[in-house]
The first five atom37 places (N, CA, C, CB, O) and aatype in JSON, in Angstrom:
{
  "aatype": [12, 15, 2, 13, 9, 9, 11, 16, 9, 12, 1, 3, 5, 1, 10, 5, 9, 10, 7, 3, 2, 9, 1, 0, 6, 1, 12, 1, 11, 1, 10, 15, 5, 6, 11, 10, 0, 6, 10, 9, 2, 19, 2, 11, 3, 15, 9, 1, 2, 9, 6, 2, 4, 1, 5, 16, 14, 15, 0, 13, 9, 19, 13, 3, 9, 0, 2, 15, 10, 6, 9, 14, 9, 6, 3, 10, 13, 11, 2, 9, 14, 2, 16, 11, 3],
  "atom_mask": [
    [1, 1, 1, 1, 1],
    [1, 1, 1, 1, 1],
    [1, 1, 1, 1, 1],
    [1, 1, 1, 1, 1],
    [1, 1, 1, 1, 1],
    [1, 1, 1, 1, 1],
    [1, 1, 1, 1, 1],
    [1, 1, 1, 1, 1],
    [1, 1, 1, 1, 1],
    [1, 1, 1, 1, 1],
    [1, 1, 1, 1, 1],
    [1, 1, 1, 1, 1],
    [1, 1, 1, 1, 1],
    [1, 1, 1, 1, 1],
    [1, 1, 1, 1, 1],
    [1, 1, 1, 1, 1],
    [1, 1, 1, 1, 1],
    [1, 1, 1, 1, 1],
    [1, 1, 1, 0, 1],
    [1, 1, 1, 1, 1],
    [1, 1, 1, 1, 1],
    [1, 1, 1, 1, 1],
    [1, 1, 1, 1, 1],
    [1, 1, 1, 1, 1],
    [1, 1, 1, 1, 1],
    [1, 1, 1, 1, 1],
    [1, 1, 1, 1, 1],
    [1, 1, 1, 1, 1],
    [1, 1, 1, 1, 1],
    [1, 1, 1, 1, 1],
    [1, 1, 1, 1, 1],
    [1, 1, 1, 1, 1],
    [1, 1, 1, 1, 1],
    [1, 1, 1, 1, 1],
    [1, 1, 1, 1, 1],
    [1, 1, 1, 1, 1],
    [1, 1, 1, 1, 1],
    [1, 1, 1, 1, 1],
    [1, 1, 1, 1, 1],
    [1, 1, 1, 1, 1],
    [1, 1, 1, 1, 1],
    [1, 1, 1, 1, 1],
    [1, 1, 1, 1, 1],
    [1, 1, 1, 1, 1],
    [1, 1, 1, 1, 1],
    [1, 1, 1, 1, 1],
    [1, 1, 1, 1, 1],
    [1, 1, 1, 1, 1],
    [1, 1, 1, 1, 1],
    [1, 1, 1, 1, 1],
    [1, 1, 1, 1, 1],
    [1, 1, 1, 1, 1],
    [1, 1, 1, 1, 1],
    [1, 1, 1, 1, 1],
    [1, 1, 1, 1, 1],
    [1, 1, 1, 1, 1],
    [1, 1, 1, 1, 1],
    [1, 1, 1, 1, 1],
    [1, 1, 1, 1, 1],
    [1, 1, 1, 1, 1],
    [1, 1, 1, 1, 1],
    [1, 1, 1, 1, 1],
    [1, 1, 1, 1, 1],
    [1, 1, 1, 1, 1],
    [1, 1, 1, 1, 1],
    [1, 1, 1, 1, 1],
    [1, 1, 1, 1, 1],
    [1, 1, 1, 1, 1],
    [1, 1, 1, 1, 1],
    [1, 1, 1, 1, 1],
    [1, 1, 1, 1, 1],
    [1, 1, 1, 1, 1],
    [1, 1, 1, 1, 1],
    [1, 1, 1, 1, 1],
    [1, 1, 1, 1, 1],
    [1, 1, 1, 1, 1],
    [1, 1, 1, 1, 1],
    [1, 1, 1, 1, 1],
    [1, 1, 1, 1, 1],
    [1, 1, 1, 1, 1],
    [1, 1, 1, 1, 1],
    [1, 1, 1, 1, 1],
    [1, 1, 1, 1, 1],
    [1, 1, 1, 1, 1],
    [1, 1, 1, 1, 1]
  ],
  "atom_positions": [
    [[-49.09, 25.01, -49.72], [-47.54, 24.64, -49.36], [-46.79, 24.9, -50.76], [-47.31, 22.85, -48.78], [-47.36, 24.54, -51.79]],
    [[-45.52, 25.51, -50.84], [-44.94, 25.65, -52.03], [-44.27, 24.49, -52.23], [-44.16, 26.74, -52.15], [-44.12, 23.59, -51.4]],
    [[-43.65, 24.53, -53.91], [-43.19, 23.28, -54.38], [-41.98, 23.22, -53.89], [-43.22, 23.06, -55.78], [-41.5, 22.1, -53.75]],
    [[-41.33, 24.19, -53.58], [-39.91, 24.05, -53.05], [-39.96, 23.32, -51.67], [-39.19, 25.53, -52.88], [-38.99, 22.62, -51.36]],
    [[-40.99, 23.41, -50.84], [-41.27, 22.72, -49.41], [-41.52, 21.37, -49.82], [-42.58, 23.33, -48.5], [-40.66, 20.5, -49.66]],
    [[-42.4, 21.19, -50.22], [-42.81, 19.63, -50.82], [-41.79, 19.25, -51.63], [-44.2, 19.49, -51.74], [-41.9, 18.02, -51.68]],
    [[-40.67, 19.65, -52.43], [-39.66, 18.67, -52.8], [-38.45, 18.54, -51.61], [-39.05, 19.14, -54.27], [-37.66, 17.6, -51.61]],
    [[-38.43, 19.41, -50.81], [-37.46, 19.54, -49.98], [-38.0, 18.46, -48.89], [-37.22, 21.07, -49.53], [-37.19, 17.58, -48.59]],
    [[-38.99, 18.44, -48.41], [-39.96, 17.13, -48.07], [-39.62, 15.87, -48.19], [-41.03, 17.07, -48.8], [-39.3, 15.04, -47.34]],
    [[-39.72, 15.81, -49.2], [-39.68, 14.52, -50.23], [-38.21, 14.39, -50.13], [-40.3, 14.74, -51.96], [-37.84, 13.24, -49.91]],
    [[-37.0, 15.56, -50.28], [-35.68, 14.78, -49.94], [-35.57, 14.42, -48.98], [-34.63, 15.24, -50.03], [-35.22, 13.24, -49.04]],
    [[-35.7, 14.86, -47.72], [-35.58, 14.76, -46.3], [-36.07, 13.31, -46.2], [-36.43, 15.9, -45.42], [-35.39, 12.43, -45.66]],
    [[-37.14, 13.13, -46.68], [-37.94, 11.61, -46.52], [-37.28, 10.67, -47.29], [-39.52, 11.55, -47.04], [-37.31, 9.51, -46.86]],
    [[-36.58, 10.93, -48.53], [-35.85, 9.96, -49.0], [-34.55, 9.79, -48.47], [-35.79, 10.1, -50.22], [-34.15, 8.67, -48.76]],
    [[-33.69, 10.46, -47.79], [-32.45, 10.77, -47.28], [-32.79, 9.59, -45.95], [-32.15, 12.65, -46.91], [-32.07, 8.62, -45.71]],
    [[-34.04, 9.95, -45.2], [-34.34, 9.02, -44.12], [-34.35, 7.6, -44.64], [-35.68, 9.36, -43.46], [-33.59, 6.75, -44.17]],
    [[-35.11, 7.38, -45.49], [-35.29, 6.24, -46.03], [-34.02, 5.52, -46.32], [-36.04, 6.41, -47.09], [-33.92, 4.4, -45.82]],
    [[-33.2, 5.89, -46.93], [-31.71, 5.65, -47.44], [-30.97, 5.02, -46.31], [-30.92, 7.06, -47.9], [-30.43, 3.92, -46.2]],
    [[-31.15, 6.27, -45.32], [-30.34, 5.77, -44.04], [-30.83, 4.83, -43.18], [0.0, 0.0, 0.0], [-29.98, 4.22, -42.52]],
    [[-31.94, 4.57, -43.01], [-32.79, 3.44, -42.15], [-32.68, 2.15, -43.32], [-34.75, 4.04, -41.75], [-32.94, 1.04, -42.86]],
    [[-32.33, 2.21, -44.74], [-32.11, 0.92, -44.95], [-30.65, 0.31, -44.9], [-32.65, 0.7, -46.1], [-30.33, -0.88, -44.82]],
    [[-29.74, 1.59, -44.99], [-28.04, 1.35, -44.99], [-28.08, 0.93, -43.51], [-26.85, 2.9, -45.36], [-27.51, -0.12, -43.18]],
    [[-28.83, 1.83, -42.45], [-28.8, 1.06, -40.8], [-29.14, -0.45, -40.68], [-30.0, 1.77, -39.75], [-28.54, -1.37, -40.12]],
    [[-30.31, -0.4, -41.4], [-31.01, -1.98, -41.44], [-29.56, -3.12, -41.8], [-32.51, -2.09, -43.06], [-29.09, -3.88, -40.96]],
    [[-29.13, -3.0, -42.99], [-28.63, -3.88, -43.62], [-27.38, -4.2, -42.98], [-28.57, -3.56, -44.88], [-27.02, -5.36, -42.77]],
    [[-26.53, -2.9, -42.57], [-25.6, -2.85, -41.63], [-25.59, -4.07, -40.31], [-25.8, -1.46, -41.15], [-24.88, -5.03, -39.99]],
    [[-26.87, -3.37, -39.78], [-26.9, -4.35, -38.73], [-27.22, -5.77, -38.97], [-27.75, -3.95, -37.83], [-26.78, -6.6, -38.18]],
    [[-28.0, -6.15, -40.04], [-28.23, -7.46, -40.48], [-26.86, -8.35, -40.65], [-29.0, -7.34, -41.81], [-26.55, -9.46, -40.23]],
    [[-26.15, -7.35, -41.45], [-24.66, -7.76, -41.34], [-23.69, -7.99, -40.31], [-24.12, -7.03, -41.86], [-22.52, -8.34, -40.47]],
    [[-24.34, -7.74, -39.12], [-23.39, -7.29, -37.5], [-22.4, -6.8, -37.71], [-22.87, -8.35, -36.48], [-21.37, -7.42, -37.44]],
    [[-22.35, -5.25, -38.37], [-21.56, -4.73, -38.66], [-21.72, -3.16, -37.72], [-21.57, -4.87, -40.1], [-22.86, -2.69, -37.65]],
    [[-20.5, -2.37, -37.01], [-20.81, -1.67, -36.39], [-20.43, -0.78, -37.44], [-20.45, -1.71, -35.15], [-19.96, -1.11, -38.53]],
    [[-20.74, 0.8, -36.88], [-20.76, 1.86, -38.1], [-19.12, 2.22, -38.23], [-21.84, 3.43, -37.71], [-18.68, 2.7, -39.28]],
    [[-18.18, 1.91, -36.94], [-16.99, 1.81, -37.0], [-16.34, 0.82, -38.34], [-16.71, 1.37, -35.66], [-15.54, 1.25, -39.18]],
    [[-16.86, -0.5, -38.31], [-16.48, -1.59, -39.12], [-16.94, -1.38, -40.8], [-17.2, -2.91, -38.43], [-16.3, -1.84, -41.74]],
    [[-17.98, -0.7, -40.89], [-18.43, -0.08, -42.27], [-17.68, 1.14, -42.63], [-19.94, 0.3, -42.28], [-17.38, 1.34, -43.81]],
    [[-17.4, 1.86, -41.8], [-16.33, 3.09, -42.44], [-15.07, 2.93, -42.58], [-16.25, 4.24, -41.73], [-14.34, 3.83, -42.98]],
    [[-14.66, 1.72, -42.24], [-13.22, 1.18, -42.34], [-13.45, 0.45, -43.48], [-12.6, 0.28, -41.08], [-12.55, 0.78, -44.25]],
    [[-14.08, -0.26, -43.96], [-14.4, -1.36, -45.38], [-14.42, -0.03, -46.22], [-16.2, -2.56, -45.48], [-13.54, -0.15, -47.08]],
    [[-14.99, 1.04, -46.32], [-15.45, 2.05, -47.24], [-14.48, 3.31, -47.43], [-16.81, 2.52, -46.74], [-14.61, 4.23, -48.24]],
    [[-13.51, 3.14, -46.5], [-12.73, 4.09, -46.32], [-13.31, 5.74, -45.99], [-11.98, 3.94, -47.45], [-13.04, 6.77, -46.62]],
    [[-13.95, 5.61, -45.1], [-14.76, 6.95, -44.64], [-14.76, 6.89, -43.18], [-16.37, 7.05, -45.19], [-14.55, 5.87, -42.51]],
    [[-15.02, 8.15, -42.7], [-14.66, 8.63, -41.16], [-16.01, 7.87, -40.63], [-14.57, 10.63, -40.78], [-16.92, 7.91, -41.45]],
    [[-16.31, 7.19, -39.42], [-17.21, 6.63, -38.84], [-18.74, 7.85, -38.77], [-16.47, 6.14, -37.41], [-19.92, 7.75, -39.1]],
    [[-17.89, 8.94, -38.17], [-19.01, 9.79, -38.37], [-19.68, 10.02, -39.82], [-18.59, 11.01, -37.88], [-20.87, 10.32, -39.76]],
    [[-19.15, 9.93, -41.06], [-19.88, 9.72, -41.89], [-21.14, 8.82, -41.92], [-19.19, 9.49, -42.57], [-22.29, 9.22, -42.12]],
    [[-20.78, 7.63, -41.7], [-21.77, 6.35, -41.45], [-22.94, 6.91, -40.49], [-20.9, 4.95, -40.62], [-24.14, 6.88, -40.77]],
    [[-22.34, 7.47, -39.24], [-23.34, 8.02, -38.55], [-24.53, 9.12, -38.86], [-22.72, 8.4, -37.74], [-25.7, 9.16, -38.48]],
    [[-23.67, 10.07, -39.79], [-24.38, 11.09, -40.29], [-25.22, 10.65, -41.35], [-23.58, 12.1, -40.68], [-26.32, 11.2, -41.37]],
    [[-25.0, 9.79, -42.26], [-26.19, 9.06, -43.52], [-27.12, 8.56, -42.77], [-25.68, 7.72, -44.59], [-28.2, 9.02, -43.11]],
    [[-27.21, 7.78, -41.86], [-28.04, 6.82, -41.21], [-29.09, 7.75, -40.47], [-27.18, 5.83, -40.21], [-30.25, 7.41, -40.24]],
    [[-28.44, 9.13, -40.09], [-29.27, 9.89, -39.29], [-29.74, 11.01, -40.29], [-28.51, 10.43, -37.96], [-30.25, 12.0, -39.79]],
    [[-29.65, 10.97, -41.23], [-29.5, 11.85, -42.45], [-29.37, 13.4, -42.27], [-30.68, 11.62, -43.32], [-30.19, 14.29, -42.5]],
    [[-28.07, 13.46, -41.77], [-27.72, 14.69, -41.67], [-26.51, 14.9, -43.0], [-27.21, 14.94, -40.07], [-25.92, 15.94, -43.3]],
    [[-26.4, 13.73, -43.54], [-25.42, 14.01, -44.8], [-26.25, 13.31, -46.04], [-23.71, 13.22, -44.58], [-27.15, 12.47, -46.11]],
    [[-25.62, 13.96, -46.83], [-26.35, 13.09, -47.91], [-25.2, 12.44, -48.69], [-27.38, 13.99, -48.95], [-24.41, 13.24, -49.2]],
    [[-24.96, 10.99, -48.88], [-23.79, 10.34, -49.22], [-23.77, 10.48, -51.04], [-23.85, 8.65, -48.52], [-24.66, 10.42, -51.88]],
    [[-22.47, 10.68, -51.08], [-22.19, 10.37, -53.02], [-22.61, 9.29, -53.6], [-20.69, 10.2, -53.55], [-22.53, 8.3, -52.88]],
    [[-23.07, 9.09, -54.74], [-23.5, 7.81, -55.21], [-22.36, 6.75, -55.12], [-24.0, 7.93, -56.64], [-22.76, 5.61, -54.88]],
    [[-20.94, 6.93, -55.28], [-19.66, 6.3, -54.99], [-19.48, 5.94, -53.63], [-18.59, 7.12, -55.36], [-18.58, 5.13, -53.4]],
    [[-20.3, 6.48, -52.45], [-20.39, 6.18, -51.19], [-21.34, 4.8, -51.12], [-20.92, 7.45, -50.41], [-21.06, 3.73, -50.58]],
    [[-22.52, 5.17, -51.81], [-23.6, 4.32, -51.68], [-23.41, 2.95, -52.36], [-24.77, 4.99, -52.19], [-23.96, 1.9, -52.03]],
    [[-22.49, 3.16, -53.45], [-21.96, 2.02, -54.19], [-21.2, 1.12, -53.25], [-21.05, 2.48, -55.35], [-21.54, -0.05, -53.05]],
    [[-20.11, 1.72, -52.66], [-19.16, 1.41, -51.77], [-19.74, 0.3, -50.76], [-18.71, 2.7, -51.09], [-19.42, -0.89, -50.69]],
    [[-20.78, 1.11, -49.91], [-21.51, 0.43, -48.73], [-21.97, -0.63, -49.59], [-22.75, 1.3, -47.86], [-21.54, -1.71, -49.2]],
    [[-22.93, -0.73, -50.96], [-23.7, -1.83, -51.14], [-23.07, -2.83, -51.16], [-24.38, -1.83, -52.08], [-23.53, -3.91, -50.78]],
    [[-21.32, -2.59, -51.84], [-20.45, -3.69, -52.47], [-19.98, -4.21, -50.69], [-18.88, -2.96, -53.83], [-20.06, -5.41, -50.43]],
    [[-19.6, -3.42, -49.8], [-18.91, -3.57, -48.59], [-20.21, -4.47, -47.8], [-18.37, -1.93, -47.85], [-19.88, -5.37, -47.03]],
    [[-21.43, -4.24, -47.98], [-22.42, -5.1, -47.29], [-23.06, -6.52, -48.29], [-23.71, -3.98, -46.86], [-24.01, -7.24, -47.97]],
    [[-22.24, -6.6, -49.48], [-22.66, -7.92, -50.22], [-23.71, -7.49, -50.89], [-23.02, -9.19, -49.36], [-24.09, -8.43, -51.58]],
    [[-24.44, -6.46, -51.07], [-25.93, -6.72, -51.62], [-26.14, -5.87, -52.7], [-27.1, -6.45, -50.58], [-25.36, -4.93, -52.8]],
    [[-26.97, -5.99, -53.5], [-27.15, -5.32, -54.87], [-27.3, -3.59, -54.35], [-28.76, -6.05, -55.81], [-27.43, -3.35, -53.15]],
    [[-27.26, -2.58, -55.25], [-27.1, -1.26, -54.56], [-28.84, -0.94, -54.33], [-26.13, 0.04, -55.67], [-29.39, -0.41, -53.37]],
    [[-29.41, -1.46, -55.53], [-30.81, -1.48, -55.3], [-31.81, -1.63, -53.9], [-31.07, -2.42, -56.05], [-32.96, -1.21, -53.74]],
    [[-30.98, -2.36, -53.0], [-31.79, -2.65, -52.22], [-31.7, -1.54, -51.1], [-31.59, -3.99, -51.87], [-32.64, -1.37, -50.32]],
    [[-30.41, -0.68, -51.03], [-30.56, 0.33, -49.97], [-31.32, 1.33, -50.53], [-29.29, 0.89, -49.43], [-31.39, 2.35, -49.85]],
    [[-31.96, 1.32, -51.66], [-33.18, 2.21, -52.25], [-34.54, 1.87, -52.45], [-32.92, 2.59, -53.43], [-35.38, 2.47, -53.11]],
    [[-34.65, 0.78, -51.78], [-35.9, -0.13, -51.56], [-36.88, 1.23, -50.89], [-35.55, -1.74, -50.28], [-36.5, 2.24, -50.29]],
    [[-38.09, 0.84, -51.2], [-39.13, 2.02, -50.35], [-39.2, 3.36, -50.77], [-38.74, 2.24, -48.88], [-40.26, 3.92, -50.51]],
    [[-38.46, 3.92, -51.25], [-37.85, 5.36, -51.53], [-38.89, 5.97, -52.76], [-36.0, 5.23, -52.1], [-38.71, 5.67, -53.94]],
    [[-39.8, 6.7, -52.39], [-40.84, 7.08, -53.28], [-40.14, 7.85, -54.9], [-41.85, 8.22, -52.29], [-39.21, 8.64, -55.04]],
    [[-40.85, 7.35, -55.68], [-40.35, 7.86, -56.76], [-41.38, 9.45, -57.11], [-40.4, 6.53, -57.97], [-42.57, 9.74, -57.09]],
    [[-40.12, 10.12, -57.38], [-40.74, 11.62, -57.68], [-40.51, 12.09, -59.44], [-39.77, 12.9, -56.53], [-39.56, 11.9, -60.2]],
    [[-41.63, 12.65, -59.59], [-41.57, 12.95, -61.18], [-41.05, 14.54, -61.21], [-43.28, 12.73, -62.04], [-40.41, 15.0, -62.16]],
    [[-41.36, 15.16, -60.27], [-41.51, 16.51, -60.62], [-40.0, 17.23, -61.09], [-42.2, 17.24, -59.32], [-39.96, 18.42, -61.43]]
  ]
}
């Protein structure tokens, strides 16, 4: 398997974990996708796409999500594998 394919798979895996972490924290706070989107001033489709690994959020969006959920930003990155390549 080429290095490019491996990096692409890892990226997709990291995005999926990030999306899963966002969804889990959002649900733990009992917020709908629509409410979270409203809190950070984005379209609710953006939240759905981020949670479903169809959109890569900017650092600012991740920061806003963490702040809106009242959690440390690090919590959204838990269990994401570290790559050195």
